[in-house]
Legacy VTK file of the C-alpha trace (Angstrom):
# vtk DataFile Version 3.0
C-alpha trace
ASCII
DATASET POLYDATA
POINTS 188 float
62.225 7.970 11.796
59.624 8.415 9.244
58.249 5.855 6.800
59.142 6.627 3.622
55.830 6.302 1.549
55.619 4.664 -2.043
53.477 5.094 -4.742
52.914 3.801 -8.217
54.346 6.333 -10.309
52.917 5.324 -13.604
49.577 5.290 -11.907
50.307 8.959 -11.005
51.549 10.271 -13.866
48.106 8.476 -15.662
45.897 10.757 -12.888
48.187 13.690 -13.965
47.542 13.156 -18.021
43.669 13.111 -16.763
43.561 16.466 -14.835
46.078 18.235 -17.315
43.622 16.894 -20.055
40.474 18.287 -18.514
41.983 20.966 -17.327
44.997 22.946 -19.279
48.388 23.554 -17.915
47.302 26.939 -15.994
43.965 25.374 -15.326
45.127 22.985 -13.312
46.162 23.736 -9.426
48.938 21.963 -7.457
45.661 20.601 -5.163
43.994 19.225 -8.052
46.950 17.082 -8.950
47.753 15.889 -5.628
44.561 15.048 -5.014
44.007 13.131 -8.519
47.654 11.109 -8.015
46.500 10.362 -4.187
50.235 11.591 -3.344
51.232 14.461 -1.004
52.537 17.749 -2.370
56.244 16.834 -1.190
56.069 13.751 -2.621
55.198 15.166 -5.902
57.769 17.851 -5.702
60.261 15.360 -4.960
59.416 13.018 -7.734
58.738 14.839 -10.587
60.144 18.620 -9.390
57.448 21.152 -10.100
54.410 21.586 -11.629
55.608 22.666 -15.068
58.271 19.482 -15.168
55.006 17.308 -14.435
53.205 18.343 -17.445
56.213 18.371 -19.602
56.269 14.394 -18.672
52.382 13.764 -19.296
52.318 15.768 -22.463
55.594 13.398 -23.546
53.651 10.072 -22.041
50.260 10.987 -23.454
51.968 12.103 -27.311
53.533 8.506 -27.503
50.999 6.435 -26.322
47.946 8.418 -28.432
50.406 8.314 -31.371
51.421 4.278 -31.012
47.628 3.778 -30.583
47.072 5.682 -34.227
50.155 3.909 -35.589
48.610 0.547 -34.256
45.041 0.958 -36.032
46.965 2.221 -39.143
48.426 -1.544 -39.150
45.266 -3.059 -37.788
43.651 -4.004 -41.182
44.288 -5.992 -44.277
43.801 -3.049 -46.227
45.367 -0.043 -45.684
42.310 2.090 -46.100
40.357 0.335 -43.574
43.215 0.795 -41.272
43.071 4.549 -42.192
39.553 4.516 -41.386
40.135 2.535 -38.196
42.353 5.342 -36.721
39.610 7.831 -37.532
36.655 5.680 -36.212
39.039 5.469 -32.816
39.058 9.227 -32.387
35.671 9.486 -33.206
35.147 6.876 -30.094
37.028 8.446 -28.073
36.478 12.567 -28.646
35.101 12.793 -25.284
37.869 12.393 -23.780
40.108 15.783 -24.152
43.191 15.440 -26.189
45.905 16.263 -24.239
48.328 16.860 -27.079
45.770 19.165 -29.279
45.081 20.849 -25.791
48.477 21.614 -25.487
48.871 23.152 -28.949
46.066 25.440 -28.418
47.304 26.562 -24.855
50.943 26.995 -25.698
51.299 27.609 -29.361
54.894 27.212 -30.313
56.063 29.602 -27.058
57.626 26.310 -25.804
60.735 24.983 -27.404
60.523 21.843 -25.234
56.867 21.167 -25.636
57.196 21.755 -29.354
59.637 18.967 -29.549
57.460 16.526 -28.145
55.198 17.381 -30.496
57.149 17.567 -33.743
58.146 13.777 -32.241
54.809 12.501 -32.333
53.635 14.392 -35.861
56.243 13.232 -37.714
56.128 9.541 -36.265
52.414 9.476 -36.894
52.726 11.568 -40.325
55.808 8.468 -41.335
53.186 5.871 -40.422
50.599 7.882 -42.701
52.131 8.130 -45.437
53.450 4.226 -45.864
49.674 3.343 -45.015
48.345 5.928 -47.538
50.879 4.856 -50.419
49.839 1.314 -49.719
46.113 2.417 -50.214
47.214 4.121 -53.306
48.735 0.949 -54.454
45.283 -0.851 -53.691
43.319 2.237 -55.529
41.442 2.698 -52.210
42.949 6.205 -52.326
43.481 8.576 -55.039
46.757 8.029 -57.047
47.139 11.849 -57.899
46.969 12.943 -54.189
49.940 13.108 -52.557
50.741 10.765 -49.743
51.938 13.522 -47.578
49.550 16.096 -48.436
46.844 13.266 -47.314
48.720 12.584 -44.073
48.792 16.218 -43.094
44.732 16.766 -43.858
44.225 13.492 -41.814
45.982 14.476 -39.185
44.252 17.917 -39.307
41.041 16.230 -39.888
41.834 14.419 -36.210
42.743 17.642 -34.541
39.289 19.147 -35.842
37.386 16.623 -34.872
38.702 16.513 -31.051
38.288 20.745 -30.808
34.614 19.918 -32.249
34.302 17.293 -29.773
35.672 20.058 -27.208
32.959 22.314 -27.865
30.124 20.325 -27.486
29.334 18.946 -31.199
26.905 15.983 -30.839
28.411 12.123 -31.711
26.508 12.318 -35.200
28.474 15.563 -36.287
31.711 13.789 -35.231
30.943 10.580 -37.065
30.076 12.827 -39.915
33.301 14.680 -39.608
34.962 11.309 -39.463
33.114 9.618 -42.506
34.113 12.839 -45.015
37.601 12.827 -44.140
37.591 9.571 -45.345
35.504 10.259 -48.523
37.751 13.201 -49.104
40.449 10.765 -49.495
39.412 8.314 -51.896
LINES 1 189
188 0 1 2 3 4 5 6 7 8 9 10 11 12 13 14 15 16 17 18 19 20 21 22 23 24 25 26 27 28 29 30 31 32 33 34 35 36 37 38 39 40 41 42 43 44 45 46 47 48 49 50 51 52 53 54 55 56 57 58 59 60 61 62 63 64 65 66 67 68 69 70 71 72 73 74 75 76 77 78 79 80 81 82 83 84 85 86 87 88 89 90 91 92 93 94 95 96 97 98 99 100 101 102 103 104 105 106 107 108 109 110 111 112 113 114 115 116 117 118 119 120 121 122 123 124 125 126 127 128 129 130 131 132 133 134 135 136 137 138 139 140 141 142 143 144 145 146 147 148 149 150 151 152 153 154 155 156 157 158 159 160 161 162 163 164 165 166 167 168 169 170 171 172 173 174 175 176 177 178 179 180 181 182 183 184 185 186 187
């Protein structure tokens, strides 16, 4: 009787996230995945289904973890504006790692309803936390009160995507830092 191979599913998904982050869905082969995940091809299919099912799982996990990291940064400081700055600084610091969320949107746009649902859920969670933080910063006189908190949240989320796209396009660290500083300055 053949011995059942066991592997750490969470580590395998983490490895798949890294491959998809770098190469996208279309640019990732099954062979690249099994090598990175350190599992056999049949284990991939038996455990995760096909490549598309694994990609959806990777995007879902990545979106959850990344959104939680943003929310944690927003809430990490005594003053709300400092939490906003911490979130932007985290994005700049990690900009050398491709963003699976942004890359997924760039690769598929609105063509995949199941991805759209994942992106919208993450966006809604981040947007809600950002609006709360922005309103607090307005109360603390650190963010311009005449600005709509919802509009400021949209601006910050768009700035995050822009920083990540600029990084993916090869912008130097100094330029990414300037983009982050300008985003914070624009809301004051």
